[in-house]
C-alpha positions in Angstrom: 111.5 119.9 135.4 110.5 123.5 134.5 113.8 124.1 132.7 113.4 120.8 130.7 110.0 121.9 129.5 111.4 125.1 128.1 114.1 123.2 126.0 113.5 122.2 122.4 113.0 118.5 121.8 113.4 116.3 118.8 110.8 114.0 117.4 111.6 110.2 117.5 110.0 109.5 114.1 112.2 112.0 112.4 115.4 113.2 113.9 115.6 116.1 111.5 112.6 117.8 113.2 112.9 119.8 116.3 110.0 121.3 118.3 110.4 124.6 120.1 108.1 127.3 121.4 109.1 130.8 122.5 106.2 133.1 122.8 108.3 136.3 122.6 109.4 135.3 119.1 106.1 134.6 117.5 105.1 136.8 114.5 102.3 136.8 111.9 104.4 138.9 109.5 107.1 136.3 108.6 106.6 137.0 104.9 108.4 140.3 105.3 111.7 138.5 105.7 111.5 137.5 102.0 110.8 141.1 101.1 113.8 142.1 103.2 115.9 139.7 101.1 114.7 141.4 97.9 115.4 144.8 99.5 119.0 143.7 100.1 119.5 142.4 96.6 118.2 145.6 95.0 120.4 147.7 97.2 117.7 149.6 99.0 120.0 150.5 101.9 122.6 152.1 99.6 119.8 154.1 97.8 118.6 155.4 101.2 122.1 156.6 102.1 122.5 158.2 98.6 119.3 160.1 98.4 118.0 160.9 101.9 119.3 163.4 104.4 119.3 162.8 108.2 119.5 166.2 110.0 120.1 164.4 113.3 123.7 163.4 112.5 125.3 160.0 113.0 124.9 159.5 116.7 121.3 158.4 116.8 119.5 155.5 118.5 117.5 154.6 115.4 119.3 155.0 112.0 117.3 156.6 109.2 117.4 153.4 107.1 115.7 151.5 110.0 113.0 154.1 110.3 112.3 154.1 106.6 112.2 150.3 106.4 109.8 150.2 109.4 107.6 152.8 107.8 107.5 151.0 104.4 107.3 147.5 105.7 104.4 148.2 108.0 102.4 149.4 105.0 103.4 146.2 103.1 102.1 144.2 106.0 98.7 146.0 106.0 99.2 148.5 108.8 98.1 151.7 107.1 99.2 154.2 109.8 101.7 154.4 112.7 99.1 153.4 115.4 100.4 149.8 115.5 104.1 150.8 115.9 103.9 150.5 119.7 103.0 146.8 119.3 105.2 146.1 116.3 108.3 147.6 117.9 108.9 144.2 119.6 107.6 142.0 116.8 110.3 139.5 115.7 109.9 140.2 112.0 110.1 144.0 112.4 113.2 143.7 114.5 114.9 141.4 112.1 114.4 143.6 109.0 116.4 146.4 110.7 120.1 146.8 111.7 121.7 145.2 114.8 120.5 148.2 116.9 116.9 147.1 116.2 117.7 143.5 117.0 118.8 144.5 120.4 116.5 147.4 121.3 113.4 147.0 119.2 111.9 149.1 116.4 110.6 152.7 116.7 107.5 153.5 118.8 104.5 155.4 117.5 105.7 158.9 118.5 109.2 158.4 117.0 107.9 157.0 113.7 105.2 159.6 113.4 107.7 162.5 113.8 110.0 160.8 111.3 107.2 160.6 108.6 105.7 164.0 109.2 108.9 166.1 109.9 111.9 164.4 108.4 110.6 162.8 105.3 108.4 165.8 104.3 111.5 168.0 103.9 111.8 169.0 100.3 115.2 167.3 99.7 113.9 164.1 101.2 110.7 164.2 99.1 112.8 164.5 96.0 115.0 161.7 97.4 112.1 159.4 97.9 111.0 159.9 94.3 114.6 159.1 93.1 114.7 155.9 95.2 111.4 154.8 93.8 112.6 155.3 90.2 115.9 153.5 90.8 114.3 150.6 92.5 112.0 150.1 89.6 114.9 150.3 87.2 116.9 147.7 89.2 113.9 145.4 89.2 113.5 145.7 85.5 117.2 144.9 85.0 117.0 141.5 86.8 118.0 138.4 84.8 114.3 136.1 85.5 113.2 138.1 81.8 109.5 139.2 81.6 107.7 142.3 80.9 106.7 144.1 84.1 104.5 147.2 84.1 104.8 149.4 87.2 101.7 151.3 88.3 102.5 154.2 90.6 99.6 156.2 92.1 100.1 159.4 94.1 97.1 160.2 96.3 96.4 163.5 98.0 97.4 163.5 101.7 99.6 160.4 101.4 103.4 160.5 101.7 104.2 157.3 100.0 102.9 156.4 96.5 101.0 153.2 95.9 103.1 151.0 93.7 101.8 147.8 91.9 103.5 145.6 89.4 101.8 143.7 86.5 103.7 140.8 84.8 102.2 140.5 81.3 102.9 139.3 77.8 100.5 141.8 76.2 102.2 143.8 73.4 100.2 147.0 74.4 101.5 150.3 75.6 102.0 150.4 79.4 98.9 152.6 80.0 96.7 150.3 77.9 98.0 147.3 79.9 97.0 148.9 83.2 93.5 149.8 81.8 93.1 146.2 80.6 93.9 144.7 84.0 91.9 147.2 85.9 88.8 146.2 83.8 89.7 142.5 84.3 89.9 143.1 88.1 86.5 144.8 88.1 85.0 142.0 86.1 86.4 139.4 88.5 85.0 141.3 91.4 81.5 141.3 89.9 81.9 137.5 89.3 82.8 137.1 93.0 79.9 139.2 94.1 77.5 137.2 91.9 78.7 133.9 93.3 78.2 135.1 96.8 74.8 136.5 96.1 73.2 133.5 94.4 75.5 130.7 95.4 76.1 129.7 91.8 79.0 127.4 92.7 76.5 125.2 94.6 74.0 124.7 91.7 73.0 121.1 91.3 72.3 121.2 87.5 75.0 121.4 84.8 72.8 122.8 82.0 70.3 125.5 81.3 66.8 125.2 79.9 65.1 127.7 77.5 61.7 128.8 78.6 59.1 130.7 76.5 57.5 133.6 78.4 54.2 135.2 77.5 54.5 137.4 74.5 56.6 134.9 72.6 60.0 135.9 74.0 62.5 133.3 75.0 64.4 133.6 78.2 
């Protein structure tokens, strides 16, 4: 009976649907799989092998590409440092984005990922290599066939190893810097609108028009 309960079962109203539950394979970061597909199509792995140096040699438990992907993808998922690596090492999404070694053994733990970022990636040749990878990835993305103007915004902040990269899809015929300034102002304005709505509950107003009132002194408000 217990074995039957652990087996997937099909629904009678739709034979194409199958219900299964495996707690060890649950993840809240499934969206990273789509990013991994883009990573593959842009040739991220090849760029890593071309531009980064691994002083450990080839006989390693965790390949350099797996470590870099885990480091990058954890930031994409909102984990700003390596403190969550211990938990994420067995997360299904983080295991699937790596090589077969990661599928079987799990991703890097906090201590391993931390030494990778602070010791290996900070070597001068690898810092130059990271900049080259970033440039080539942007060039590859711009060369795709789905044709639109994309402005890349790259920010380097003191004390941070990885730059913050954002992309703006736009049809504005302005220089790239002007496009970034325009959307920065637009984002600030939208944030003010959001704060205003939260402060006064404007979206819950019952009336659909405004009235002019005359205040003392003859001024209209």
